[in-house]
LOZAKE-900116 format. One record per residue (C-alpha): residue in three letters; x, y, z. Coordinates in steps of 0.02 Angstrom, whole numbers, plus 32768, in hexadecimal, padded with zeros to 4 digits. Layout:
BEGIN
ALAXYZ...
# end
This chain:
BEGIN
MET7977761284FDGLY7A1F768B84DFLYS7A2A772884DBILE7AC677368447ASN7A87772D837DARG7AED770382F5LEU7ACB77A78267ASP7AB9777381C8GLU7B2077A78146HIS7AC5784880FFLEU7ACE788881A9SER7B8C785C81D6ASN7B9878B58115MET7B327955815EILE7B9F795D8209ALA7C5A79498199ALA7C0279C48122GLY7C167A4281ABGLU7CC37A1C81A3VAL7CF37A11810FVAL7C9B7A9180B2GLU7C757B2C812FARG7C647B918064PRO7C847B8D7FAFMET7D2C7BAF7FBAGLY7D477B128029ILE7CE87AB87F91VAL7D707AF67F21LYS7DFE7AD37FA6GLU7DBB7A0D7FAFLEU7D887A0A7EEDVAL7E517A5D7EA9GLU7EA679E67F06ASN7E47794E7EC9CYS7E7F799D7E23ILE7F30799D7E41ASP7F2D78FA7E92ALA7EDE78BF7DF1HIS7F8B79137D9FALA7F3279887D57LYS7F867A127CDDASN7F097A707CB8VAL7E6E7AA17D33GLU7DE07B2C7D0FILE7D607B627D9BGLN7CDC7BB27D6DILE7C647C137DF7LEU7BB97C587DF2GLN7B7F7CE67E6AGLY7C1A7CC57EDEGLY7C0E7C0B7ED0ILE7B627C0B7F1EASP7B0D7BE07E77THR7B797B707E31ILE7C2A7B487E4BTHR7C787ACC7DB1ILE7D1E7A717DA4ILE7D7C7A437D0CASP7E1779F17CFDASP7E78795A7C7BGLY7E9D78F67D00ASP7EA578507D07GLY7DE7781F7D1FMET7D7877A37D75ASP7D3277027D34ALA7C7276D77D3DGLN7CA476847DE8ASP7D0D770B7E2CALA7C9677A87DF9THR7BF777647E7ELEU7C7F77167EF5ALA7CC677BF7F1DPHE7C3C78057F57GLU7C2177947FE9ARG7C5977BA808BHIS7D2D778380B2ALA7D4477467FFCTHR7DED77907FC5SER7E7877537F50LYS7EF077AC7F9ELEU7F017726802DLYS7F1276678049GLU7F41765180EAVAL7F667695818BASN802176A9816BASP7FEF771D80F3LEU7FB877908145TRP804E77CA8199ASN80A277DC80D7ILE801378498092HIS805978947FD8THR7FB078CD7FABMET7F5479647FBBGLY7EA378EE8003PHE7EB278628065ARG7E22786880CEGLY7D9578288058GLU7D1578A88098ALA7D107936802BLEU7CA178F77F8DPRO7C20789F7FF5SER7C0C793D806FILE7BF079B97FD1ALA7B9279407F89SER7B247942802AVAL7B027A1D802FSER7AE17A2A7F7FHIS7ACE79E87EDBVAL7B4679A27E68LEU7B6B79657DB7LEU7C0079037D9CARG7C3C78B07CF4THR7CF578727CD8ASN7D5278287C6CASN7DDF77A47C78GLY7E1177917BCDILE7D9976FA7BC5ASP7CFB77197C1CSER7CA677AA7C20THR7C3577DB7CABGLU7BA478477CF9VAL7B64782E7DA8GLU7AE2789D7DF1ILE7AD678B37EB0ASN7A3279347EF0TYR7A5C794B7FA9GLY7AAA78BF7FE3LYS7A4778457F71LEU7A7377EB7ED4MET7A0D782D7E3DSER7A7177D47DA1ALA7B1177777D79LYS7B1377627CB5PRO7B8B776D7C27CYS7B8E78047BDAGLY7C1678487B66THR7CA278CD7BB0PRO7D5978EB7B7CARG7DEF78AC7BE0GLY7DFC78EC7CA4THR7D68791B7D0FMET7CE2799A7D2FILE7C7B79D67DC5GLU7BE57A407DD6VAL7BAC7A717E85LYS7B137AD67E82ASN7A8E7B197EFDLEU7AF87B097F9APHE7AAE7B0B8025GLN79F57B2C7FE5LYS79C87AAA8068THR7A2B7AC88102PRO79E87B6B811EALA7A487B9381D3ARG7AF97B7A8167PHE7AA57BE380C8LYS7A987C67813CHIS7B3D7C878154LEU7B947CA280B6LYS7BB77D3B808DSER7B887DB17FF0PRO7BD57D4D7F3AGLN7C647DDA7F34TYR7CC27D897FDDGLU7C887CF57FC0PHE7CE17CF47F1ASER7D6A7D5E7F4ALEU7D967CA17FD4ILE7D9E7C5B7F37SER7E0C7CA97EDEASP7E897CBD7F72VAL7E8E7C167F77VAL7EA07BF97EC0GLN7F267C5D7EBBLYS7F7F7C077F3EPHE7F617B677EE4ALA7FB17BC37E54LEU80597BF57EBASER806A7B2D7EEDHIS805B7AE27E57PRO80987B5B7DCAGLU80A77ABE7D68ILE7FF27AA47D6AGLY7F847B3F7CDBPHE7EE77B917D53ASN7E557BE07CF5LEU7DE37C357D78SER7D527C8E7D31HIS7CA87CDA7D8BASP7C027D0D7D54GLY7C637CCE7C99ARG7CDB7D517CB4THR7DA97D087CA6ILE7DE67D647D3DPHE7E997CF47D5CLYS7F047C817CE6THR7F8C7C327CEFARG7FE87BD27C51GLY802E7B437CD0ASN80F47B4F7C9CGLY81347B2F7D3CSER81827BEF7D51LEU81657C2C7DF2LEU817C7CDD7DD4GLU80F97CEC7D54VAL809B7CB57DB7LEU80D87D417E3DMET80C07DC17DB4GLN800A7DA17D87ILE7FE47DB67E44TYR806A7E1E7E98GLY808A7E897E03ARG81257E9F7D85ASP81A47F0A7DFDTHR81897E837E94ALA81997DFB7E31LYS823A7E1E7DDCTHR829C7E4B7E66ALA82587DC27ECDILE82EF7D697F2DGLN82E97CB27F07LEU83097C4D7FABASP83627B977FB0GLY83827B548046SER839A7AB380A3ASP83E77A25811DASN83CA79678144ASP830B795A815ATYR82C67A0780E2LYS82D57A6E804AILE82917B188042SER826C7B637F94GLY82097BE57F58TYR821E7CCD7F5FALA82337D487FCDMET81F57DF47F97GLN82697E7B7FB7PRO823C7ED0805EGLN81FC7F777FF4PHE81667F177FBCASN81267EF78061ARG80587EE48099ALA7FFB7F40813CTHR7FB57E85816FLYS80207DCA8178TYR7FBD7D6880FDTYR802F7D9B8075MET80AF7D0880BALEU806A7C5C8060MET80C27BC1809BTYR80B67B1C8059ILE80E07A598089ASN810479F87FF7GLY80917A607F9AARG80187A788030MET7FC67B0C8050ILE7FD97B1E811AARG7FBE7BAC8196ASN804B7BA9823DTYR80777C4182B5HIS81277BE882CDLEU816F7BDB8216GLN80EF7C9B81F5LYS815F7CD9829CALA820C7C9E8251ILE81E47CE281A3MET81C67D988200ASP825E7D8D826EALA82D17D7A81E1TYR82767E1B818CSER827D7E868236HIS83177ED28206TYR82E47F1F8174LEU82207F448185PRO81D67FC281E5LYS81717F998282GLU80A77F54824FARG80F77F378183TYR80F17E62813CPRO813F7E1680C8ILE81147DC8803CVAL814C7D16802AVAL813A7C707FD0MET81797BEA802BASN81717B1E7FF1MET81CD7ABE806FGLU81E579F58047MET8213797A80B5ASP81F078BA80CAALA813378BD80D7GLN8140784E8198LEU818678E781DBVAL80E5794681C9ASP802C79108203VAL7FB6796D819DASN7F17790081CEVAL7EF179A08268HIS7E5479E38219PRO7DF079A68191SER7E217A4B814ALYS7EC17A1B814BTRP7F1C7AD7814EGLU7F527A978203ILE7FE77A20822BARG806D79DC8287LEU812979D08276SER8188796582B5LYS822979DE82B1GLU81E07A8982BELYS825C7ADB8311GLN82E87A8B829CLEU82677AD68206GLU824D7B7B8248LYS83187BB58259LEU832A7B6981BBVAL829C7BD88186TYR82FE7C7381E9GLU83B17C4881A0THR837F7C3780E5ILE83157CC680DESER838F7D3D8137GLU84127D0280E2ALA83B57D368021LEU83927DEA805FLYS843E7DF180ADASN848C7DBA8009GLN83FD7E157F78LEU83C67EA67FDDGLN83927F0F7F68VAL839A7FE07F7APRO82E1801D7F4DGLU82DF806B7E9CVAL826E81057E96LYS81FC80D97E03LYS820C81437D65SER814C81877D67GLU817781DB7E07LEU820B823C7DBBLYS81B482577D13LYS818F830B7D05GLU812883477C79LYS816083CB7C05VAL810284677C06GLU80F984B77B51ILE810E85777B73GLN80DA860D7AEFGLU817886617AB9PHE815387017A56ASP814B871F79C5PHE815487AF7952THR814287BF788ATYR817B88637861GLU823888857860ARG82A388A478E9GLU834588E878FAGLU83CB88777958PRO83F788D479E1VAL831F88BD7A17LYS8326881279B7LYS83A487C37A2CLEU833B883B7AD5HIS829287D17AA8ASP830C872B7A98ASP8350873D7B5DILE828987747B74ASN825C86C37B40ASP82DD865E7B8CSER82AD86BA7C36PHE8213866A7C42VAL825885B37C0BHIS82E885C97C77PRO82C7863E7D04GLN834C85FF7D78ASN83BB863E7CFCASN839886EA7D13PRO83AA87057DD3GLU83CE87BA7DD6PRO839D88497D4EILE83F288487CBEILE840988E77C4CGLU845088D67B95ASP84C689397B3CILE843F89AA7AD9PRO844C8A357A99LEU840D8AC17AF5PRO83958B487AB7ALA83C38BF57AAFPRO84058C4D7B51LYS83788CB77B50GLU82F18C387B5CILE835C8BFA7BFELYS833B8C7C7C54LYS82768C627C46GLU828E8BAB7C91LYS82BB8B637D2EPRO83278AD27D30VAL82C78A417D7CILE833989C77DD7THR82DD89217E09TYR8327889E7E70PRO82EE87E67EA2GLN827E87DB7F3ELYS82DB878F7FBDSER827587708091TYR82B587D0812EPRO829887C881EATHR8215884A8227GLY825D88E28256VAL82FE88C78202ARG83178930815DGLU83AB891B80F3THR83E8895C8040PHE83BC88F67FB0VAL843C896F7F42LYS84F689267F42GLU858B899C7F22LYS85AF89237E94ASP850989397E54ILE850C89E87E39LYS85A589ED7DE6TYR856B89597D77GLN84DC89CD7D4CTHR85388A617D49SER85AA8A2B7CC4LYS851789E87C57LYS84CC8A8A7C47VAL85738AFC7C4CGLU85B08AA17BC5PRO85468AD07B3AVAL85558B817B52LYS86158B917B5DGLU861C8B607AB6GLU85C58BFE7A88LYS862C8C757AEELYS86678CB57A52THR85BF8D1B7A47GLU85A78DBC7A8FPRO84F38D987AD4ILE854A8D077B30GLN85E68D8A7B7CLYS85598DFC7B94GLU85058D9A7C08PRO85538D027C50VAL84CF8C637C78THR855B8BFE7CD9PRO853C8C637D89LYS848A8C587D8BPRO845B8B9C7D91GLU84D48B887E0ALYS84868C0C7E7FLYS83E58BB67E5EILE84118B0B7E8CGLU846F8B597F32GLU83C28BAC7F6FVAL83818AED7F55LYS84038AAC7FA8GLU84018B19803APRO83558AED80A3GLU83948A388080VAL843C8A5180DAILE840F8AC9815EVAL83AA8A3D81CCGLU83D28A208286PRO840C896A82B5PRO83708922831ALYS837B892883CEGLN83E78892842DGLU8337888B84A7GLU82C188498405VAL830C87B983F6LYS8317876784AAPRO82BD86EF84A0VAL822B86D88515LEU81CD8639854FGLU810586648528PRO809385EB8560VAL802D858A84D7LEU7F7F85A6851FALA7EFC850084E8LYS7E54850184CDASN7E4084748515PRO7E3D849485CASER7E6A83E38606LEU7F1D840885AFPRO7F92846B8602GLN7FDD852C85D4LEU80A284E98585GLN8116855C855FVAL8193850184E9ILE825384F78528GLY829B848B8497GLN829E83C88437PHE82E48345846CHIS834E82CC83EDASN82D38319835CCYS824082B78385TYR821183078437ILE81C483A7846FILE820883F284F4ALA8182845E855DGLN8177849B861EGLY80B384BC865BGLU807484BA870FLYS80A1840F8759GLY814484198720LEU81AB83C6867DTYR813B839385E2ILE817D8326855DILE8111832D84B4ASP812582938420GLN812E83188398HIS80E282978322ALA804B82368396ALA802082F483B3GLN8009832C8310GLU7FB8827982EBARG7F3E82B58361TYR7F1B8338832CHIS7F088307824CTYR7E8B828A828BGLU7E0F82E482EDILE7E1C836D8243ILE7E0D82CC81DFARG7D878279823BLYS7D2C83188240GLN7D19835581A3ILE7CEF828E8162LEU7C5582928201GLU7C32834A81A6GLY7C2C82FA8102VAL7CB4836780BELYS7D0282F2802EASP7D4A837A7FC3THR7D9E831C7F38GLN7E2A83537ECAPRO7E3C83097E1FLEU7EF182A77DD9LEU7F3E82D17D5ALEU7F9682347D47PRO7F1D81BE7D9BILE7F70813D7E2ATHR7F60806E7DF3ILE7F6D80057E87GLU7F887F4C7E73SER7F1C7EE77EF3SER7F017E357EDEILE7E607DE27E8ASER7DFF7DD47F3BALA7DFA7E957F58VAL7DC27EBD7EB1SER7D407E487EB7GLN7D047EA47F49VAL7D007F5E7F0DASP7C717F997F24THR7C8B7F6D7FD7ILE7D2A7FA87FF0ASN7CED80367F98ALA7C47804A801DMET7CCB8062807DLEU7D6180D88040GLU7CCF813A7FE7GLN7CB3819180B1LEU7D5881CB8090GLY7D3382057FFCILE7D99818B7FA3HIS7D5881267EF1LEU7DA580917EB9ASP7D7680597DF8VAL7DC67FB47DC6PHE7E3D7FB17D31GLY7E6F7EF97D05ASN7E557E547D60ASN7EBF7E877DE8THR7EE07F3A7DF2PHE7E807FEA7E3CILE7E7D808B7DEDVAL7E6C81357E4FARG7E4E81C67DF1GLU7E1B823A7E78LEU7E4582677F2EPRO7E2B82D57FD9VAL7E7D835E7FCDTRP7EC783438082MET7F0282938047LYS7F85830E7FEBASP802983148078THR80138249807AGLU805B81CA801DGLU7F9F819B7FB7GLU7FE280F47F59ALA800480AA7FF9PHE7F8180DA8073ILE7F0380A77FECARG7F5F80097FE5ASP7F667FEB80ADMET7EAB801180C0ILE7E947F758035ASP7F027F04807BTYR7E977F2A811FPHE7DFE7F0D80CBGLU7E387E61808BGLN7E6A7E35816CASP7DDA7E7981ADASN7D477E86813DGLU7CE37E2681BETHR7CE67ECC820EGLY7C777F578217ILE7CA27FE88191ASP7CB58066822FLYS7D377FF9827FLEU7D90800981DAARG7D6280BC81A9LYS7DC181008260HIS7E678099822DALA7E5380DE8184ILE7E4D819581D4ALA7EE581778247THR7F4F812781D3MET7F3D81AE815DALA7F59823981EDCYS7FDE81C28218HIS801A81E88172SER7FFE82A6816ASER806782C48224ILE810082F08230ARG8184827D8252PHE8205824A82D8HIS82AC828582C4ARG826B8325825BTHR82D683CF82B3LEU822E845682C7THR823B851A82E9MET820E855D8389GLU817285A58332GLU815184E482E9MET815A849C838ALYS80D5852D83DBGLN803E84F58347VAL806A84428373ILE803A845E840DALA7FB484E98404ASP7F878452836ELEU7F5F83E08400GLY7F058444847CLYS7E7C845F83E2CYS7E5783B18410GLU7DC583558466GLN7E4282D184BFPRO7EF082F984A6PHE7F3C828184FEHIS7F3181E1849ACYS7F7181C683D2PRO7EF881758379HIS7F4880DF8391GLY7F3B80E98453ARG7FF5812B8468PRO801181B384DFTHR80308276848FLEU807782BF8524ILE80CC828F85CCCYS80F082EA8662LEU819982EA86E0SER8149834A8782ASP81A483CF87E5ASN81908349887EASP81EF82B88819LEU8276832587E5ILE8293836D88A5LYS828E82A488BCGLU830B828B883BPHE837A83158872GLU838482E2891CARG834E83A48969GLY829F837489B9
# end
């Protein structure tokens, strides 16, 4: 007897399910594709417990008759293909005939369908047909998938939390909405509507719902074509970028795909407009003859093969480059960033009656509090002075704006014109009364001048500092870390590198990398020691994100709360932050938190420790000295001193070196003095 056995149909379906139905997201993808092929105008997706409990999909498409409703659950039964040539000319989303039997083999499925003539209900329990009978149901199809993988424990244990599984479902539904804006999608989770589109054919409206109003209103329309391909869609302005590459969405004839070479063409077109390790947001549909693309590569239908791939890559690059060149906009500062809160300043309010000169003085005092910049120097008004005898009893007080001067150098604060101004102001009222005898007997004018001279003399008699005291001296910066040499700062090169000399030769320090290393260790130490001092925000920060991220807010907070950051859900796709750690005051808070959310969505299968390390490194980078910034000698010494306090001072958190050394021996060889 031979060793080869023919597998029964149920076992074949179970094997196929391993490729088609990896998790609830795969089921939703396959069933929604069937809705699109059935010409549905509205698709409703109801999810319970992340799809692990129940997935219900309702459409208003063509529906099926009683015979097709039962036949659809048999393997390789499909209405999309009839002969071999149809396989090379596919215009539908599905074509393999494996989705429904594979899904039915690992779950409990209930199907109700109506094609306008017949209404049928079919029930299948883990591959076994339970019933097929007439029923009452609206035009279209309803399919319910329950208890997924309950009888396949090896597959069930690999499912993650309901929040994570739903995040994948929401992501794929949004991709369908972007590829088919003419279809209305309604996604709900545990009875709450999460995402909904109107299906009016406006791609910009869907973009606004997913990425926000500011991003969508400046989107650049793509329009390119050649003899074989036609490109349409939108590319976002470079200032709206992301930390991961998963926001470049590509479709071929309305089918969502993954293709590294086309993705690289998009990144090359944006390379002149984006900083390193930032990625654009692009939604691009490529239309072509179905015979130029092979979608029969993998059962999941994410992978494809193109007949003229290089030609399409060139067209993608040229189309996006031309669009950016012609429609690039200068980034606008948000009004909220420029808006200043008006602070009400209480003014002096006197209830008693005042003389006109005194009233004017009070008004000027009030004005000096409201507009202090209008009064940089002291002003003495022409107010009648008291009797001359009273002037002798009070010493005139002269105040001037404070000014900082170098240590050891004193300068006079009294300018000659100020003395004349003050003297004239005080003497003038007295001159009007010179007719009276008391004033002739006791002249008042010389006394104020004499007192002013007494104030001036000690300020003027100051010896200038000696030249030897200003002479620069190269002092070694002592490092606490014994592995780091003692360095003497020489200067700065190209406003990027600090030049210093040490025992072994010439040292070049990357000012940004050095500061980044120091801040990284400071923040890490504070976090590990449990220091989470936070500062409430006067104006909370709102961050628009994806529905998949919002659905995993608890998991994201488990990572961010170790940094002292907590996110609250504000709507279906928005987070709100009400307080931040005090050490984030020098960072771009919104950009930092957005990056952390993006990295979490990219690496959500990685440990929290790895994400936390990346978060601290990003925070340290944002708060460090940048390239092309001029530093004073003291600032350069401080950078080196901070580097010497580090446990590991030789590399930044991203692995780049903080300093390099050009040894004396190398210099001698280069100058041929050896």
